[in-house]
N, C-alpha and C positions, 0 to 999 in steps of 0.2 A: 504494500500500500504506500502510495506517495501522495502528498498533498494534505491540506488541513482538513481535519474532521468536521470543521465548521464551514467548509467551502459550500457555496450554494448549489453545486452540482457534483454528483458522484456517479462514476461509470465503472462498470466491470468489463475489462477487456480480456477476451479469451483468445490466446494465440499459441502458436507452435513455432519454435525457432527454425523449423525446417519448412515452414509454409511460405511459398513465394507471394501469395496475396497479402499475408501479414507484413512481409518486408515492404510491399508497395504502400500499405497503409502507413507504416513507420516513415517511409521516405516522404510521402505526401503530407502527413499530419503530425509526425513526431515532434517537430519543433513547436508547432502551435499548441499541442497538448502540454509539452514541457512549460511553455510560457504561461498557459492557463493554470498549471499546478503552481508555478513559482509566484504568480500574482494572487494566489489564494482563491481563485474562481473554480478550481476543479480538484477533486480527489479522485485518484484512479486506483482501483483494485485490480492488479494484474493476476491473471490465471494462466499459467504456462501449461499447456497440454502437451502430451507426448505421443499422440496416436500416429504421428508421421515417422516414427523410428524406422519403419521398413523402407521409407523413401531415401534414407541416408546410406551412404556406402558402408559405414560401419554397422548399420542396423540398430544403433542405439544413440545416435546423435541428439535427437530431441530430448531424451532423458538426461544425457550428460550436460547439454546446454541449459536445461531447466535446473539441474543440480547446481551448475555454476551460478545461475541467476539467484538461486536460493542462498548460496554462500554470500553473495554480494548483498542480497536483500536483508539477510540476518545481521550483517555487521557494518554496513556502510551508510553514508549520508544519502539523502534523497538525490542529490546531484550525481553522485557516483552510480546509484541505482539506475537513474534515467539514462546516464551516459553509457553504462554497460548494456542496458536493454537495447539502445540504439545501435551500439557497436555490433552486437550479435546479429542484428538484422542486416547491417551494412556488409558484414563478411559472411553472409549466409552461403553455405555450400550448395552447389547444384544438386538437384535430386538425383540419387543414384551414383553420384560421384564421390571423390574423396572428401572427407570432412575433417574438421579440426579435432585433434586429440586434446586431452585434458591439459597438457602443458601449454599448448597454444591458446586454449581458452583462458588459462591463468595469465598468459602474456597479454591478452586483450584486456583483462581486468587491471593489470598493472598500467597499461596505457591510459586508462581512464581514472587512475588514482586510487585503486583499491590497495589496501594494506597487504603486507607480507603474509599475515595470517589468513586473510581472505584468499590470496593467491594460492597458498598451500592447501586450503580447503578445496579449492577447485582442482588443483593438480592431483590431489588424492582421491577425488570423486566422493568426498565425504557425504555430500547431501543428495546424491543421485536417488537413492531409495526413498528418502523423504519427499523429494520432488515428484517421484512417480506416484506416491500415495496421494499427495495433494492434487496431482493431475487427475487421478481417478475420481476424487471427490468433486473437482471442478467440472469434469466431463459429465458427471451425474447431475450437477447443478444446472449446467447448460442444457442438457437433454430435457430436464423438467421444465425449464423456462421456454424451450422452443419445441414443445410437443414431440420430443424424441429425436429431433434433428440436431446433430452436432457437427459444426463446421467452424473453421477458422478462416479469417478473423470473424469474431462475433463480439458485438458491443451491446451491453445491456445498461439501461438506465431505469431505475425503479422496477427491475425485473422484466422489462420489455426491450426487445431488440430495437436499436437505433442505428442509423447509418451515419458514419463519420465522413464528412465531405470537407476536405482541406482543413481538418482539425475541428470542425464544428459539427453540431448535430445533437449536442446535449442541451 
């Protein structure tokens, strides 16, 4: 979660770091969302899903990237969280191609200012299982909100799907 709990708008973003459409949303709207968070207008609850693991060359990239994000989310400032989130979409591997190992993911965290302890958490894959558990819960939450349909990216506001267009829609 990033942003003030008293922000006038809260959205739930359901994404998978292996999802090309999610990368497009980040590219088009990520800075606007970051600006809205930083100005106190928006709180974002990120839900990282892992159902696209099979689309990665390693077969587990979505889970490892979500685990890396959990390491960052649990220990770093909102600025680092948002920067790492953006970075992972900016360096998204092609479907079925080679993807980033944990050491490389840790290097991306270093680039955006994550601490040595957070980098080690990522390199060791410490939070991958926790991220998978959370992803399962989030997938169930999304399925309930969308009558059984689960897809990424999905954005909910007040439990209802909204469309993000150039960072607006909430």
